[in-house]
N, C-alpha and C positions, 0 to 999 in steps of 0.2 A: 139357211139352209145348205148343205153339204153340195159342193159344186158338182161332184160326182153324180148326185141323184138325178140330173138331165138325163143321163143314160141308162138304159135298161138293166145293164149290164152290173149295174151299181145301186138297184131300187133297195136291195137288201143291207147295202153298206149303213154304217153309222150315219147319222144325221148331222153329228157335230162337225165342225170346221178341224181341219187338219191341225193347226196349231193348238186346240185345245184337247184333240184327242192324244197328242204327244206331251201334254203336260206333265212334268215328272212328279213322283208322289213322295219322294224323298231328296234329301239334299245329296245325297250319293248320284244323283242322276241329274243334277241341275247342272246346266252349263253357263260358265262365265260367273263372276263375282268373286271369285276365289279369295279376295280380301275380306270377305264377309261370311263366306258359307265352308271355306277350307277347314283342314283340320286345325285345331285349337285358335280359330278365327272366331269372330263375337257370336254369329247365328248358331256355329255348330256348339259352342260352349253353352249358349243360353239353353239350347235344346238338351243337351246332356245333363244340366243342372235342372232341369225342368223350372226354370226360374226367369219366367216371360217380363218384358218390360215394353212399355209402349214407345213407338217409335214413328218417325217419318222417312219414306223411303224415297228418296229423290234422284232421279234420273230419267234419260230419254225414253221416248216410247220403246216398247217392245225388248226389254232387257229383263224382264222377269220381277217385276214389282209384284202383281197380282198372283203370279206363281208361288213366289217367296210366302206371302200371306197365307196361301193355301196349306203349303207344306208346314209352316210354322203352328197352324191350327190342328194340323193332324197329329203333329210330332207332340204338341203340348196335350191332346186330348180333348181340347176346348171345342165349344160351339163356334161356328163361322157365320157371323152376321155382317153380308155387305149390303154396303149402301154406296148410291153415286151421288156425289156433291151437285150434279147436274139436275137430277131429279128430287133429291130427299131434301125436305126441310126441317126445321127446328122439331116439329111433331113427330117424324120418323126419327129422328134422332132420340128424343125423349122415350119414345114407345121401346126402341132398341133398349137403351139403358134401363128401363123398368122390367124389361123382361130378362135383362142379365142378371139385374138385381137378384129377382127371383130365382132364376135358376143356381146363383152362387148361394143364398141363402137355404135353398130348400134340397138342392143336389150336390152342393159343393163343389160345382162345376163353373170353369171360368169360360168367359165368351171373349173370342177375338171380333172386335169391330173394325172391320175393314172399309175405308171410306177412299174410293177412289176420286181422284182428281181434286183432293181436298183444298188445294187452293182456290178452288170456285165458291168455297164456303164463306158466306160475309163473317162479321165479327158476332153476330148474335148466333149463328149456329155454331161456330167455335166456341164461344161462351158456354153453350149449353153442353160442351163436352167436359170441362174443365174439373168439376165435383167428382163424376165417374171416374175419369182418369187418375186424378189425385187420391181417391178412395181405395183404387184397384178395383171398382167395380166392373170394369171393362179393360181389356189390352187394347189400345188403340193401335192400329198399323193405318198412318195415312199415306197415301200414293200421290205423287206429285212429279211434273215434268218442270214444275218454276221454281226458283229458289225459295225457300222456305222461309229464309229470313226477311224476304219482303211481304210473302203471300200468306204466312201463318203468323198469328198474332204472338207476342212475346209470351205472356202467361200459360198459354197452350203449348208453345214450342219450349218452353223451360221445363215442362213435364214430359217430354219426350227426348230421345235420342235421334240425331238425325244421321241416317246411314245414306251414304253416297253410291248409287249403281252406275256403271260404266256402259258406254256401248260395247256391244260383242265385236272380240276382233277377228281379223280373217280366219284364223284357226279355229275358234270357238263357232262361227258360223259354218265354217268346213264341217264340224262335227255334227253340228244340228241336222244340215243337209243330211249327211250318212244316215242319221238316226231316222230320219222320215223316210227315206229309201228303203231302208232295211228292217224297221220295227214296226212300220205302220202297215198292217193287213192290207188297206186298200191300195196305196201306192205300191206297194211290194207285188200285188197282183197282177199290175199292168207291165211288170218287167222292162221299165224305162230304162231307156239308155241315153244319159246326159253328156254331149260332148264337152270337152274340155274348156272350150271358151265360154260356153253357155252355163257351164258350173261356175266359172270367175265371173261370168256377169251377173248371175244369180246373187252371189255374195255381194259383189260389188255395188249393184242396187240396193240391197238391203240396209248398205249405210249403218251397219252397226245393229239393226233393228231386226230381231230373231222373227218376231211376228210376220213382219214383212217378207222376210225370206220364205217362211212357209206359206204364205198366202199365195206369193207369185207360184213357187213350185204346184201349188194345189191347181192353179188356174191354167198352168202350161200341159199338167196331166190332163184337166178337163178339154183343152184344144187337142192334146194329142188323141184322146178317147173319141171325139166327136170327128177328128180327120182318119180315124182308123189306123193310126200310126201308133209307134212306140218311141219316136227319136225326138229328144228337146234339145232343140239346136238355139244357137244364140240369138237368130232372129225369132223365134218362137218366145224367148226370154223378153226379147225387147216388145214385140208385140204385146205380151201378156201384162208387161209392167206399163204399156203406152208412155215409154220414155225412150229418147234417145240418150245412149251412153256418152257421157259427157268423158272428154280425155283428160280426165284429172284423178288422181291419186293422192290421198292426203299426205301419203308418206313417202309420193315419188319425185322425179324430176317436174313434172306439170305442175304440182302443188308449190315448188320453189321458184317455178319460172313466172306463174301468175302473182304470185303474192309481190315477186320482184317487179314485175310491170306494173302492179297497182303501187306500190309505194314509189316508184321511180315515176310515175303519172301525177302522184301529188305535189311529189318535191319538185316535178317540172311545170307546177302551175296548170296542169290541163285537168280541169275537173271533169271535162266530159270523157277522157280517157280512164280517168281514175273511176268513174261511176260505171263503165264499160267492164273494166278487169272485177271489179267488185261483183257485178252481176253474173259473171263468168263462176266467181267462187262461189257464191250463193246458190246457184243453179247446180252445182256441182256436189252441194250438199256440206259445203266448208261450214265451222262452228262459228257462228255470228260474233261470238265473243273473241275468238281468236283475231278475227279483222278489228274489232274494236281496239283489242291490246295495242295492235300495230300503230293505231290512229293516235293512242295516247302517246307513245313512243317517238313516233313520228312529228307531234306537237312541239316535243321540247328538243329533237335533234335537227328538224330542219326549218322550224319556224322559229321556236325560242321567243325571245324577247322582242322580235321585228312586230310580234301580235302576241302578247300575253295571255289575251283571252282563249287564244287557240288550245291551250293545253286545259282550261277550264273548260270548253267545249266538250273536249275528247273526252276528257273524265265524266262529263255528264252524259255523252254519247255511251260510255262503258256500262255507267251503273244503268241506264235507262235499257239498253239491251238485255242486261243482265236479268232485270225486272219484268220486261214485257215480253222478250222472248219473239220468234218468228211466227208468223210472217211480218207483223208490224215492224220489226226491227230493223226490217229493210229500210224503213223510211228514215230512221234515226241514225242508220249508218250513212245513207246517202245525203242527209244534211251535214253530218260531221266531214266527210270525205271531200263534200263540194266546198265547205267553208275553208277548211284547211290549204285546200288545192289554189283556192282563190286568195290565200293571203300571201303578204310579204314574208320572203324566206331569209332565214339566217340560222347557221350552224354554229354562230359563236360561243353559245353556252357548251355546245357539245366538244368543240375544240379545246375550250378553256379547262374543262376538268379533266380531260385526257392530259393535257399539258402539263396541268397541275399535278395530276397522279404519278407521273413520269417524275417529276423533280421531287415529289413526297417521298417516293422509293429512294432516290439517291441523297436525300438530306434528311434523313430520319432523326439524325443524332443533332439536328440544329436546335438550341434551346430558344423557348418563348422569350421575347423581350422582356425584361423586367417591368418596363412601364405598362405594360398590357396583360402581365399575370394577375390572378385574384390574390386579394391579400386580407383574408378572413381574421388572421390573427396577429397580435402584437408583435412577435417575432418576425412574421413575414414582412412587415410595414418596416422594422427596423433593417432588415436585410435588403430593402430597396424595391420590392414588391408593389407594383402600382405607382411607383414614385415617377411623377413627370406626367401620368395619364392626364390628358386633357378631356373633359366630358363635353362631346360633339353640341349638344342642345344648349350650352351655355355660349355659344359662339354664333355670330350672325350667320344666317342662313342654313344652321346646323352644322356647319364642317368647319373643321379646323385641321391644319396640315400637321400630321404626324406619321411616323413610322410604324408599319404593322407587321411587316414581313422578318424574317430572321435575316442579319446582316447578310448571310452569303447569299440571300436571294433580293437584297433590296433593289427596287426599282424594277423589279422583273413583271412582266404584263401578261397574265393570261388571257384575260378577256379582251377581244377586239371586236366590240359592237359595229355593226355596219350601217352605214349611212341609208337606211331603208325604214319603212314603217316606225314603231315606235322606239327603235333602237337607234335612231337617228338624233332623236333627242337626248337619248343616253350618252352617245358619243360626243357631242358637245358639251354636256353637263361635266364628263368625266375629264375632257381635255381642259376645260375651265379650271377642275379643282386640283389635277396634277399636270400642272403644265410640263413639268421637267420630265417627268414619269412617261407622258405621254406626247410628247412632241413629235413624234415620229410614228403614231399610231393612229393616222388619219383613217377614219373608217374605210373598210374595204369592199 
């Protein structure tokens, strides 16, 4: 029910929500996703050529997945059959396919089968679509907020193109807000005056979600009507959103300050601080995959071989967050952050590669020693390639002393394992294997 309908002034207004009333009819009015709908891009070309293909639209909520499906259906002059994966089963899918086949055969008319939240379909439901998509009986448009690589089975995925939709940026949300204020008859009739801070709050709270922006604006307008006013202030926006504005901008200083605090807390072995700063980011709408990526980097940079399982866990966290999504991903992120914060720390691998890169740039002309070169031909063997190389596994303990670095870098040491965690064992072993080279490299 339209929020304005509660006031007698709007009893004659349309009952559809504002977001639905503002749904564009064509690509020319569509806001966002220029990489898909712009001139010369994939969806614009598809409509121009009247050559549809099945697709999966993957993106966060409120970025236009359903709207695009409607626009494509209209532009292709096709029947539009929407199904929700939450309520539809195999029977509903088969009924839709039978109807589409009849229309195609009898009327020569295509059918767009739009399945919202297709990631919720189980294997049997997805399999029911395969032949119809393969034979062109339906043009499938699936919408999902989850990674289709994990949630859509391979046979169906191979029959579709995956198109990635992005969150709406600040300017795009601003344009959408202006459209609502100027183009919607109900909103325009109110003569609303939106304060600058209120406008910024509406955009920030939307967090890339156009539907959320319009729903909050609509609620602000309702409050304004009920209170017999026309001013939309920042306080009114926050009341409508029922959410305190977090002092966090994903492109601003607070973003970098808080992620820095998070990383330094993990590096500093304080799991409590790490969880707190992570909670601040999640509350402010940070992409959980951004946090997960930082954990993967941190697992190598700050923990490394002191606990080699750290990067295994961090990578598992990243993959799990990718496939599960919020809100459950918060638990996975917490497990990863607390484990890494509680692990022994070493930056030895990080320092080793940076020092080696610096030397590699200065000594790029140094030849590979002959004894460790490959010798696949007779001529190479005659030239001494591989001569004198000793196969480590032929020797006791799987080790034999021989030089592997160029002469100019002989005895250079890059990796200095610390006497902590698993690296302590590595440090002892390396000093036993390379006593001359490592006599002055006791763990730091």
